[in-house]
C-alpha positions in Angstrom: -221.8 19.7 61.4 -218.1 21.0 60.1 -217.6 24.0 59.1 -214.0 24.7 57.4 -213.1 28.4 56.0 -210.4 29.4 53.7 -209.2 33.2 53.3 -207.8 34.7 50.0 -206.3 38.5 49.5 -206.2 40.5 46.4 -206.1 43.8 45.2 -208.4 45.3 43.1 -209.9 48.9 42.0 -213.4 49.8 41.8 -215.8 52.6 42.1 -219.6 52.6 42.6 -221.5 54.5 39.9 -223.8 57.4 41.2 -222.9 56.8 44.8 -223.2 60.4 46.7 -219.7 60.1 48.4 -216.1 59.7 47.9 -216.7 56.0 46.6 -218.0 57.3 43.6 -214.2 58.2 42.6 -212.0 55.3 41.3 -210.1 53.8 44.0 -208.9 50.5 45.3 -208.5 48.0 48.1 -206.6 44.9 49.6 -209.5 42.6 50.0 -209.8 39.6 51.8 -212.3 37.0 51.0 -213.5 34.2 53.2 -215.3 31.1 51.8 -217.3 28.6 54.3 -217.9 25.1 53.6 -219.7 23.0 55.8 -220.6 19.2 55.9 -222.6 16.9 58.2 -219.8 14.0 58.0 -216.3 13.6 57.3 -214.5 11.5 54.1 -212.4 8.6 54.4 -209.3 10.9 55.1 -211.2 12.5 58.0 -212.0 15.7 56.1 -215.0 17.9 55.3 -213.6 19.4 52.1 -209.6 19.5 51.5 -208.6 23.0 52.4 -205.9 22.6 49.7 -208.5 21.8 46.6 -210.8 24.7 48.1 -208.0 27.2 48.4 -206.2 26.4 45.2 -209.5 26.5 42.8 -211.0 29.7 44.4 -207.8 31.4 44.1 -207.2 30.4 40.6 -210.6 32.2 40.0 -209.9 35.1 41.9 -206.5 35.4 40.4 -207.8 35.4 36.9 -210.5 37.6 37.3 -210.2 40.0 40.3 -206.5 40.4 41.1 -205.0 43.5 39.8 -208.4 44.3 38.1 -210.7 47.2 37.8 -214.2 45.7 39.2 -217.0 47.7 37.4 -220.5 48.1 36.8 -221.2 47.6 33.3 -223.5 50.7 32.9 -220.6 52.7 34.2 -219.7 53.4 30.3 -217.2 56.4 30.7 -214.7 54.3 32.8 -215.5 51.0 31.1 -214.4 52.9 27.9 -211.3 54.7 29.7 -209.8 51.5 31.2 -210.7 49.3 28.5 -208.7 51.6 26.0 -205.5 50.6 28.1 -204.3 47.3 26.7 -202.8 46.4 30.0 -205.7 46.7 31.8 -207.9 44.2 33.1 -211.6 44.7 34.0 -214.6 42.9 35.4 -217.7 44.0 35.0 -220.9 43.5 37.2 -224.2 43.2 35.2 -226.4 46.1 36.2 -225.1 46.3 39.7 -222.1 48.2 41.4 -219.1 46.3 42.5 -219.9 46.5 46.1 -218.6 44.1 48.8 -222.1 42.8 48.9 -222.4 42.2 45.2 -218.7 40.9 45.3 -219.4 38.2 47.9 -222.7 37.1 46.1 -220.6 36.5 43.1 -217.6 34.8 44.6 -220.4 32.6 46.6 -221.8 31.7 42.9 -218.6 30.8 41.7 -217.7 28.6 44.7 -221.1 26.9 44.3 -220.4 26.3 40.6 -217.4 24.5 42.0 -218.0 22.5 45.1 -221.9 22.7 45.4 -224.0 22.7 48.2 -221.0 22.5 50.9 -220.5 26.0 50.1 -222.4 28.1 52.7 -221.5 31.5 52.4 -218.6 34.0 51.3 -217.4 37.2 53.1 -215.7 40.0 51.3 -213.7 42.2 53.6 -213.1 45.7 52.1 -211.1 47.1 54.8 -210.0 45.7 58.2 -213.2 46.8 60.3 -215.9 46.0 57.7 -217.3 43.3 55.5 -219.9 41.8 53.5 -221.3 38.5 53.7 -223.6 36.6 51.1 -225.4 33.8 52.8 -228.5 32.2 50.5 -231.8 32.1 52.2 -232.4 28.8 54.0 -228.5 28.1 54.3 -227.2 27.5 57.7 -225.1 30.3 58.9 -221.5 29.4 60.2 -221.2 28.4 63.9 -220.1 31.7 65.0 -222.7 33.6 63.0 -225.6 31.5 64.9 -224.2 32.3 68.1 -224.1 35.9 67.6 -227.9 35.9 66.1 -229.0 34.1 69.6 -231.1 36.7 71.7 
């Protein structure tokens, strides 16, 4: 099994609606996103998947929807209304869920799967240098490093 990984970084703001701590306040992060793909065989060029194509298409989506945007729960009517009133603001709404690193990882995974199919294995969203959330669908092989960590 060949596992490839690309990394993107972007800046975005968010808040966690009804959270009982500091993250209830609007704030921002410099996020890192990692997209993992895997293939059993290499193509005629010796590639599992062209890094350039994967990065270009994922970066285009992130740049259009998330970079320098405010990521919000669509139930956050106060902030959606306030930021929506600013013509220069860019909003991305999560349906019925807070824009946590976990929800972001799942959303970006779904975007990657629509573009690259079953080659996509997982997506990580780093909210800070010391913590990330990863979305791995049930029944999918984990990236090799994670498989080793899972061993007893």
